[in-house]
Structures are given as structure tokens and as C-alpha cells.
C-alpha positions as CSV (number, residue, x, y, z in Angstrom):
1,M,18.8,-20.5,-46.6
2,M,19.8,-17.5,-44.6
3,R,16.2,-16.4,-44.4
4,S,15.0,-19.6,-42.8
5,A,17.9,-19.5,-40.3
6,L,16.9,-16.0,-39.2
7,Q,13.2,-16.6,-38.9
8,P,13.4,-18.9,-35.8
9,A,15.9,-16.5,-34.1
10,M,13.7,-13.5,-34.8
11,R,10.6,-15.4,-33.5
12,S,12.5,-16.3,-30.4
13,A,13.7,-12.7,-29.8
14,L,10.2,-11.4,-30.4
15,A,8.7,-14.0,-28.0
16,M,11.2,-12.9,-25.3
17,A,10.4,-9.3,-25.8
18,V,6.6,-9.9,-25.6
19,N,7.1,-12.0,-22.4
20,R,9.0,-9.1,-20.8
21,L,6.3,-6.6,-21.8
22,V,3.6,-8.9,-20.4
23,S,5.5,-9.4,-17.1
24,A,6.0,-5.6,-16.8
25,A,2.3,-5.0,-17.4
26,A,1.4,-7.5,-14.7
27,G,3.0,-5.3,-12.1
28,P,5.8,-5.7,-9.6
29,T,6.5,-8.8,-7.6
30,L,5.2,-8.4,-4.1
31,G,6.3,-10.1,-0.9
32,D,4.0,-11.7,1.7
33,E,1.5,-9.7,3.6
34,L,3.2,-7.7,6.4
35,N,-0.1,-6.6,8.1
36,T,-0.5,-10.0,9.7
37,S,-2.8,-8.8,12.5
38,P,-5.3,-6.5,10.8
39,A,-7.5,-6.2,13.9
40,S,-4.8,-5.2,16.3
41,W,-3.9,-1.7,15.5
42,T,-3.8,0.8,18.4
43,V,-6.5,3.5,18.1
44,Q,-6.2,7.1,19.2
45,A,-9.0,9.3,20.5
46,G,-11.8,9.7,18.0
47,W,-11.3,6.3,16.4
48,T,-12.8,2.9,17.0
49,N,-11.4,-0.6,16.3
50,N,-14.4,-2.4,14.9
51,G,-12.7,-5.8,15.7
52,D,-12.7,-7.0,12.1
53,G,-9.7,-5.2,10.7
54,S,-11.7,-2.0,10.0
55,Y,-11.4,1.3,11.9
56,S,-14.0,4.1,12.1
57,G,-13.3,7.6,13.1
58,T,-14.2,11.3,13.1
59,S,-11.0,13.1,14.0
60,D,-7.6,14.0,12.7
61,S,-6.0,11.5,15.0
62,G,-5.8,7.9,13.8
63,F,-4.4,4.5,14.5
64,Y,-1.1,2.8,14.2
65,R,0.9,-0.4,14.7
66,T,4.4,-1.7,14.2
67,V,4.6,-3.6,10.9
68,A,7.5,-6.1,10.7
69,G,9.7,-5.8,7.6
70,T,9.3,-2.0,7.1
71,D,12.9,-1.1,7.8
72,S,14.3,2.2,6.4
73,G,14.6,2.2,2.6
74,V,12.1,-0.6,2.1
75,N,9.7,0.1,-0.8
76,L,6.1,-0.9,0.1
77,E,2.8,-1.3,-1.8
78,V,0.0,-0.3,0.5
79,S,-3.7,-0.8,-0.2
80,L,-6.7,0.2,1.9
81,T,-10.4,0.8,1.5
82,I,-12.2,3.9,2.5
83,S,-15.9,3.8,3.1
84,N,-18.6,5.9,4.8
85,Y,-16.6,8.9,3.8
86,T,-18.0,12.3,4.6
87,A,-15.0,14.7,5.1
88,G,-11.2,15.2,5.3
89,T,-8.2,13.4,3.9
90,V,-6.5,10.1,4.8
91,V,-2.7,10.4,5.4
92,V,-0.2,7.6,6.2
93,S,3.3,7.9,7.7
94,L,6.1,5.4,8.2
95,R,9.6,6.2,9.4
96,G,9.4,9.9,8.6
97,T,7.9,9.5,5.1
98,T,4.3,10.9,4.8
99,H,1.9,10.2,2.0
100,T,-1.5,11.8,1.3
101,V,-3.7,8.9,0.3
102,G,-6.7,11.1,-0.6
103,S,-10.4,11.4,0.1
104,G,-13.6,9.8,-1.0
105,N,-14.8,6.2,-0.9
106,G,-12.9,3.4,-2.7
107,V,-9.8,1.3,-2.8
108,K,-6.6,3.3,-2.6
109,T,-3.3,1.6,-3.7
110,F,0.0,3.4,-3.5
111,R,3.7,3.0,-3.0
112,L,5.5,4.2,0.1
113,L,9.3,4.2,0.7
114,A,10.1,3.8,4.4
115,G,12.1,6.8,5.5
116,P,15.3,6.9,7.5
117,S,13.8,8.1,10.8
118,G,10.8,7.6,13.1
119,D,9.7,4.9,15.5
120,G,8.9,2.1,13.1
121,N,5.1,2.4,13.6
122,F,2.9,2.6,10.5
123,Y,0.4,5.5,11.1
124,I,-2.9,6.1,9.4
125,Y,-4.5,9.4,10.3
126,G,-6.7,12.2,9.2
127,S,-6.4,15.8,8.0
128,G,-9.1,18.4,7.5
129,G,-11.7,16.7,9.9
130,L,-11.5,13.2,8.5
131,S,-14.7,11.1,9.0
132,C,-14.7,7.6,7.4
133,T,-14.1,3.9,7.9
134,I,-10.8,2.4,6.8
135,S,-10.5,-1.4,6.2
136,A,-8.7,-4.1,4.1
137,I,-5.3,-2.6,5.0
138,S,-2.6,-4.5,3.1
139,V,1.1,-3.8,3.4
140,K,3.5,-5.7,1.1
141,Q,7.2,-5.2,0.2
142,V,7.9,-4.6,-3.4
143,L,10.6,-7.1,-4.3
């Protein structure tokens, strides 16, 4: 009798453990999109706003915009697409925290913790003579 009483409890515990593993494997819970105006970033010299949420440039300057919900200490998941890449490295900065995204064509997804200082603008810029197009910029809070 004891064996039959344990089996349902063990199955229930196993099912809960499997559900936790599946949830963890699915990734974090993300908030709403914070980049609600993808075609309205301010471009600096050497960059062009293509009007469709993509930005092309051949300089180490870049483009920026204030993204609501990126207060100090907020953990963000950022994704962007690099295409037409020929040189340099993509870098982002928010509230004093800088992250080297990398180089080469492709979708780049990474986490960024908003730092304690800075002006609240989210900057995307180049290093090493960056030449590429950046598009599909997504910024979401990790909940």
C-alpha cells in the first residue's frame, strides 16, 4: 500500500521538476518592446537613417535615442541585426555601461544592465572603422 501512495506523489514531484526545467530552458520572461519608434533615432556624422528602422554608416560615430524604461539598474535584453558588414566593431552604451556587440553579419542578442550614470540615451556606435547596416533593434526589460 505504501508503494501505491508514493507513486502519485513522486510523479507529481517529477512533473513539477520537469516543468521548471522546461520553463528555464525557454528563457527569461521579457517585458514589452521599449524601442517603440525604431525609425526615429538621432544619427551622427557618417550615419544615415534609412527611414525603415535601419541605419547605415561608415564611421566610429553612431546613432542614439532615449528609450523609456531604461532606468539605472534595469536589466535589458537587446537584439539587433548587422548586415552589409565590411569592417570594425559594433558597441552599445547605456547609462555608463558599455558592451561590445561584435562584428560580422548576423543577429546579435545580449544582456545589458543599465548603469548608474549617463544621460539616459541608448547609443549604438562603431569602433575600428565600423562599416555596416544595423536594423531590427529590439530593447526589452528582463522581468
